[in-house]
N, C-alpha and C positions, 0 to 999 in steps of 0.2 A: 504494499500499500504506499502511495506517494505521500510523504509528510513534509516536504520541503516545497510547498506551493508558492507560486508567484503571486503578486498582489491581487491580480485579477482573477486568480484561482481560488482565492480564500473561501468564498462561499461553497465551492465544490469540496474543499478539503474539510470543512465544517460538517458538510452533510455526510461525507465518507466517515468521518469520525463517529457521528451519531449512529450510523447504521452498524458500524463495528461494535459500538458499546452495547446496542441491542442484541446483536448476535451473541456477544459474550454473556449478557445477562440470560439469554435463552439456554445457553449451555450450563452456566453456573447455578443459577436459580430455578432451572426448570420451568420457566415462565413461557407461555405461548405468546410470542409477539409477531407472528409471522405477518399478520395484517399490517401492523405498523411498519415493519421492515419493507413489506412490498409497496407501501405508499411512499415511503421515503426514497426507495430505489427508483420508483417512477419519477418522482421530483427530480433526483439526481440526473437521470438520463436527459429529462427535458432541459435541466440547467446546463449540462454539458454541451448540448447542441446549440443552446442560445449563445454561449459564451464563445466555444471554439469555432463556430461556423461564421462568426462575425468578427474575427480578430482584426486589429489595427497592424500597421507595419511595425510599429514599435513592439507590440506584444508578440509578434512573431520572432523579432530579434531577441526578445527575452527568452522565448522557448528555445531558440537556436543555441542559446548560451546555458541553457539548464544543466546544473551540475550531474544530474543523472542520465543526460542524454547519451546514447550509445556513441561510441568513437569508432575509429577504423578497426582496431583490434577486436573490438566486440562484433563487428560485422564480419570479420575474418572468421572468428570462431562459430558464428551462427551460419555462414554460408559455404565456407570452403572446407576442403579436406586435404590432407597431406601438404599443409602450409609449411614452408621452409623461408625463414627470414634471412635476407642477404644485407650485409653491411658495408659501410665505408666508402668514401669517394676516391680512395687511393691517392689522394693529395694531401689531406691534412687530418681529418678525423671522422669519427662516427657521429652523425646527428641524429639524436633519438626523437626529434620533433617531426621527422618523416621516417615512416617505416616502408620497407619495401620486401617483397618476397614472391615466391612462385607457389601455387596451390592449383587445386582442382575444383571447378564448379560444375557438379553433376557430371565429372569424368573429363571435362574439357580443361586442358592445362592453360593458365594464364598468369600474367604478372600483375600483381596488385600493389599500388603505391598509394600512401595516404598520409595526411598529417595526423599526429597523435598527440592529444592532450593527456593530462594526468588525472587520476581518479581522486587524489587527495593533494595536500600541500607539498609532501616530500615527493610524490610522483611527478607533480606539475613542475618542480624545480628540475627534475632529470629531464623532462620532456620540453622544458622551456616554455610551458603554457601553449604548446603547439605552433610557436614562432620559429621558423626554421632559419638556420645560419646558411652562408653560401655552400658549406660542404653537404647540406642536406639536399639542395638543388642539384648539385653536382653528382651526388649519389643517385638521385632519381633519374638523371638523364644518362648515366652510366647504365643503369638497369634497364632503361627503355631501349638502349642500343642493343644490349645483350638479348632483350625480348625479340627484337628485330632480328638479330642474327638466328634465333632458333624459331622464328615465326610464330611467336606467342601473342595472342590479343593482350591489350593492356587496359587495366581498369584502375582509375584514380579517384579517390575520395579526398575532397577538399574540406578542410575544417580548421581554419586559421583566422585569428584576428589580423594577421599581417605578418610579413616577414620581420625578423628580428633587427631593430634599428641601432644595435650596440656599435660601439667604436670598433671592436674587434671584427665584427661582421663587415663593416664598411671597409675596414683595412684589408680584409680578405676578398673583396670584390663582390659584396651583396648584389649591387644593381647589375654588374655585368654577368654574373651566374644566373640571374633571372632572365635578362635579355637574351642570353645564349641558349637558354631552354626554349624560349619562345621561337627563336629561329630554327632550332634543331627539331622540335616537336612537330613543325610542319611537314618535315621530310622523313619521319619515321614511318616505314612503308609496312605497317601492321595496323589493325583497327585500334582505336583509342577511344574508350568511353570515359567520360568525366561525370562525376556526381558530387554535388555540393551537398553534404550531409549536416552541416551546421553553420558555421560562420565562414563566409567567403570573402575575406578582406583584402582588397588592394592587390598590389603585385606579389604579395605572399601567396595569394590564392591563384593568380594568373601564372605564376612561375611554373606550375604543374598542371594548368588549365586548358591547354590546347588540345582539342580532340575532334573526333568526327561527329560524335554526339555529346551534347552538354546537358545534363539534367539536374534538377534541384529538388530536393525534399520540400514538402508543402510548408514546413516551418522553419527552413533554412533561409538565409539570405545571401547575396552576392552583390558586392558593392565596391566602387573605386576607394571609398574611405568608410570608416565607421560613422554611425550617427553622432556619436559624442565628438569626433574630430571634425566632421562637417560643421557642427554647431559651434565648435570653438573657434574655427576659421571664419565662418560667415557672420557669426553674431557675437563672438568672443564670450560665449555663455554655453557651457556644456549641458546646463539644464535644459536646453532646448533641443535635446536629442530626439525626442518624440516628434517634434515638428520636422527635423531633418530626415527622419526614417521615412516620413511620408513623401518629402520632396525628392529624396534619392531614387525612388521607384526600384527598391532592392528586393522585393518579394518575388515569388515565382510567378504569380499571375502577371505581373508588370512586365518581367524579364521575358516571358514568352511573347507578349504583345510587341516588345522591342526587337525581337529576334536574338537575344542573347543566349537564351537556353532554348531547347527543343521541347522538353516535357516536364511537367511538374509531377513528381512521384508522390502518391497518397501516403499520408501517415495515419496511424490510429488516431481515433478522436482523442485529443489532448496532448498528442505529440509522441515522437518515437520512444520516448523514455517510459511510456506506459505499457507499450507492448513491442519490445524490441524485435521479437521473432517475427511478428507480422510485418513490420516495416522491412526486415531483412528479406522476407519473401517477395515483397513489392519491388525491391530493388533487384533481386535475382531475376524476377520476370523480365524487367527492362533489359538487363544485361543480355539474357537469352534471345530476347526479341531483336535488339540491335545487333548482336553478333551474327545472327543469322542473316540480316540484311547486309551487313558490311562485308562478311566473308565471301558474298556473291560478286562483289566488285573486283575488277583488276586492280593491280597496285597503282597503275596510272590514274584510274578513275578516283580511287580512294583519295590520293594525294591532292588531285585537282579539286574535289568537292571539299576537302578540308581546308584547303587555301581559299577558295571562294566563299566558304561559310564564314570566315572571319574577315575576309576582305570587304564584305558587303556591310559589316557592322558600322553604324554611324553614318552610312551614305545618306545623302538628302539631296532634294532638287530646289533650286532657287527660281522663284517666279519673278520674271523680268517685266 
């Protein structure tokens, strides 16, 4: 049972608590409270639909950051078999903010790459809160070229507030490593599927975000900057993040209209953290669907379509 509800989830959490208390009373005191439980459960379902089917952009950002939301390695456990993690960029170090490995999805071998956040403070320090260093992006492109060599499709999970902006990262070429990946990923001659599973922040997300199909989970976001960062720059007031989230058009429905993403992947009511296995099955279905479509293309068609997909983003016509 989720007990770390967000502000707008508090009425739901309170009802869930009451239902649980009545169930405990039924067991301990042998009191028949079935009618009351049924009535409250009906109210709970109605309330969930009222709240979660009418979320604002800022509320979706909050769900994307939920501490119990599944991360890359959670989906690996739920979706893949025989997963073997691969490490290092062979230049500087191992970056635990990005995980890479080869596994099987229903018998199909593939390379999986994804940002990884920590489950607690200690783990988050190890994972650098999902903010990758240059060596993380260099590791990722090294693994992609390995996948190309062995003709393995690539699946990528994006979940980062942004690339790490520290002095050491800049000294080791953070911007260059991201730019290099953007260029090289356009030429990787195997299918690349990208899924934004949580936060999709700035160049840190885009550094492993070039693919033939880009999908986003229903309560994830994908943006050039965080709402707080945008509010701080435009209005010098981070408290206006809610307003910035609406203006940035960072939700799945907005991004589909803008041609940035191809599909919004449905989440369980209330978010992926409530039913991770169900969400994993939805992602798995999308992977199977798109791999079937992309593997039917020649390498030349695959690369040309990928190039054109990104080339047309931001295109506009001027009225004279």
